[in-house]
N, C-alpha and C positions, 0 to 999 in steps of 0.2 A: 615601327613596331615595337612595342614595349616589351622587354625580355627580362627574365629573372636570373637566377643563379645557375652556374654550369654543374653537370653532372656526367660522370663517365657512363658511355652508353655500351653497346656490344661493341666487341673487338677494340675497346679502348677509346673509341672516338668520343669526343666531348659533345654532349646534347645540352643545349642550355633550355631550361624549362621556362615556359612563359610566365609572365607576372602573374596571371590568373591561376595557373598551376600551383605557384608557389603559395598564393594566398588560400588555396584550397587545402593544401598541406599544413599550413599555419593553423587553419581552422580545426583541423582533425587533432593536432597536438594541443592547441589551447582550450577550444570549446568543448571537444568531445573526450579530451584525455587521452588520446592514442598513445601507445607506448612508442619509444623511438624505433623499435623494430617494425611496428605496424606502419608508421609513417614512412619508413625507408621502404617497405613493401610496396606501398602505394606509390612513392616516387619512382620506383623501378617499373611499375605498371605505365605510368603516365609518361615516362622517359622512352619507353618502347612505341607508345603511341605518337608522341612529339617528333621521333625520328622519321616516321612515315609522313607526317603532317608536313614536316619541313621540306622534305623531299618534293612535295607536291605543291610547294609554294604557298601553303595555307597557314592559318593561325589556328591552334587547337580550340581556342573559345569560340570560332566562328566557323568550325568545320561542319560538314553535312552528314546525312545519314549514310550515303553512299561511301563516304571516306571511312566511316566506322565499319561499314561491311567490308570494305578493301583490307582493313587492318585485320578483321577476323579471318577473312579468307587467306591472308599471308600467313597467318599463324597455322591455319590448318594445313597449308600446303607444306609447310616444315615437319609436319607430324606431331605437332605440339599435343600434348595430352589434353583431352576436353576439360579436365578439373583445372588445369593452369589458364586455359582460354576464357572458362567462365570466370575465374577470378579476375582476370584482366578485364573483361566486359563489365563485371561488377564494379571495379574500380572506375570505369569511365561513366557508368550510370550515377554513381555517387558524385563525381566531379561535375558532371553537366547539371545534375540536380542542385548543385551548390550555385552554379553559374545562373540557373534559372531563380532560384530563391534570392540571389543577389541583384536580380535585374539587369544582369549583363547580357543576357539572351533570353528570348520569349519561348523557345522550344528546346525539346531534348532530342538530340539526334539519335539517341540509343534507344528512343521509345518502341520503334519498330524493328529492333534489331533482335532476332532469336538467339536465345543461348544455345551453344553447341550441345548435341545429343551426347549424353554420357553411356557408355556402353554398359548394359545391365550385366551385373556379375552373375554367373550361373550358380544355381544353388547347390549346396552341399548334398550329397546323397549317400546313402549307403547300399552296399550290394546285398543281394538276397541271402547271401551267405553270412554276411554281418548281422542282419535282422534275426536269422536263425541263430546266431551265437547268442545274442541278446535274450532271445526267448529261452534257450537253453539254461542261461544263467538265472534268469528269472524263475524258472521252474525248480532251479535247485535251492531258492530261497525257502527256508522251511516257515511253516505256520501261516497264520492269516494273511500277514503282509506279503507273502510270496504268493498267495492266491490273488491278492489284489493287484500285485504286480504284473502278474501274467494277464489278468484281465484287462487291465490298462493298455499294455502293449498290444495285445491281440486286438482290441478295439480301435486303437489309435491306426494300427498297421491296416486294418480291415476298412477304415472310412477315411482316413486322411483329415480327421477333425483338426481344427486349431486347437492348441492346448488349452484356452480359455473354455472353448466349447466341450472339450473333453471333461475336464474336472468338475465343470458346472452343469453336467447332463443331469436333468430330473430323472428320477426313477421312471416317471411316467412317459419318458421319451422313447422308451423301449416298447416295441409292439408285443403283443400277447405271446405271439409265436417266437419272439426274439429275431424274426427274420429282417427287420429294418429298425433303424433308430431315425426319430425325428430331430433335427437340429434347428435351432433359432441362431442364425448367424449374423454377420454384420448388417446393420439397418433393419434388424428385425425380420429379415427375409428367412423364411422356413424351407428346409429342404429335407428330403427323405433319402437315406443313405442304407444301401443293403449291407448286411453283415455276412462276413464269410462263415462257414461252418466251425472252424476253429475259435473265431470269436464268439459265436453263440453257445459254444461248448464251454469257453472259459468263463462266461457270464453266468451260465447255468451253475458253475461250481462256486462261483463268487457270491450270488444272492444269499445263500443260507450263511455264509460268513459275514456278510454285511452288518447285521446287527451288533456285531462286537466293535464296531468303529462308531457306534451311536451311544450316548451318554444314557445311563440307567434310568429307565421311567420317562424316556423321551423318545420321539420320533424325528425323522429326518426326510426331507423330500428329495434328497440327493442320491443319485447312484454309488457315488464315492463319498460317503459322509466322512467327517472328522470330528473328533471329540473336542480338539484343541484349536483348531483355526475358526478365527472370528467370522470367516464367510460361511462356516457350517460345513464345508466340503474341503477335500484335498485341494492344497494350493498348486499354482504352477510351479512356484519355485522348489516345492517339496518333490513333486514329481521330476523336474528337471534333475535334482540331486540324485534321487534313486536311479536314474538314467545314467548319470555320470559314474555312479558306483557300479553299475552293471557293465558299463564300458571298460572300466579299469579290470574288473574280472575277466572278461572276454578278451583281453589284449588289444582293444581298440583305442585309438586316440581319443582322449577326454574331449577334445575341442571338435571331434567330428561327430559327436553323438549328442542330440537334443530333442525334445519333443517335436520341433519344427522339421528337424532333419527326418524323423519318421514320417512326417507328413509329404516331405519330398520324395521319400522311398516310396510311399504308396502311389503318388501320380506316376513316377518314372517307371516303376516296375509294372503297373497296369499298361502304360503305353508301350513298353518293351515287349508286352505280350500281346500286342494289337488292338487294345482296348480304343474305342473310338474317343477322339478327343473332346467333343461336345459333352460326351457322358462324364468324362472325367472333370470338366470345367463344373458341371451340374453338382457333382459328388464334393468337390472342393468348395463349392460357393462362391466361385469366382464370378464378378458380375460381368467381366469382359474376357473374352476367349483368348486375347493376346496376353493376358497374363499366364494362362494355362499353357500357351504355347512355348514358353521358356523351357519346359521339360523336354520338349522335341529337340531343342539345341543342346540339351545335356545328352541325349541320346546320340545326337550326331557326333559330338566330341568323344563319346565313349566308343563309338565305331571307329572313329579315326584313330585313336589311342591303340585299338586292337590290331589295326593294320600296322600301324607304325611298329608296335612291339613285338607282333607275333607273325606277320606275314613273311614268309621265306624271302619275298623280294622287296621287303619294306625299303631297303636302302636304295634299290633302284627307283622305287616311287618317289623318295625324299629328293633324289638328285635328278629326277626327270631324265632318267638315262633309258626309260622303256618305250 
């Protein structure tokens, strides 16, 4: 068995990398120009793999898909983070890709090994009181910009539109009676979203003010036009900045407020008030209902938090003494 150089493994034991693994690391450094830190990271990942391979009396360059799966399972059993497991599998994929390219083996044992699932982070949301404070702050902004800001927030909170959909709404997207708005979303799919009464009222106040944001002697097809933006309408960045300013005035964490967080608030607040999940999916424009279901997890976590923080027997629940 042809071996390569030695490298310290877990608990300080010496693991000798195979000749082929060393050749792969050399290729990374010489041909791909990988930094010493990157090469060392790959070396560490390959060392972990070869530790298992050696125990099984195998050679890494000749190992099987079953061994790769055993390696992934062993990492999962230790509670290793999915991100670390994915990185190590990526290292193996590149290593075996190198072996195939060099004609050392004809197949890739990682080809049919699935990457570990990463837990999907729960979206940030605002409470109903937080949204109320933002609207109060918007109403305190004087002049046409304040009117526009109220209309933007009311419309976003009433519909859960993506920010690009909101700022790029054509004037013609509004129904004549202002009861619904027609949105063209991802993939050109159209959906109709009903408007709340506060949103309808805010738009009615905004429409007479709207011409002030259009250059003189010109027209604009946009609901929220802009004289300066090259797009011809309010930009996503400017709206996000306006929200950040409102957050500061309302005493909310700037990092917790964004147009997308208001979209999250729309969905989670509807579900908290017993809205149908399928209806929320349609209004959000999600192609797959599993995307919408993330908001049910948000509600679950909030309910658990309420019990932990406010239930008189919360400590008993936490300690399983009841």
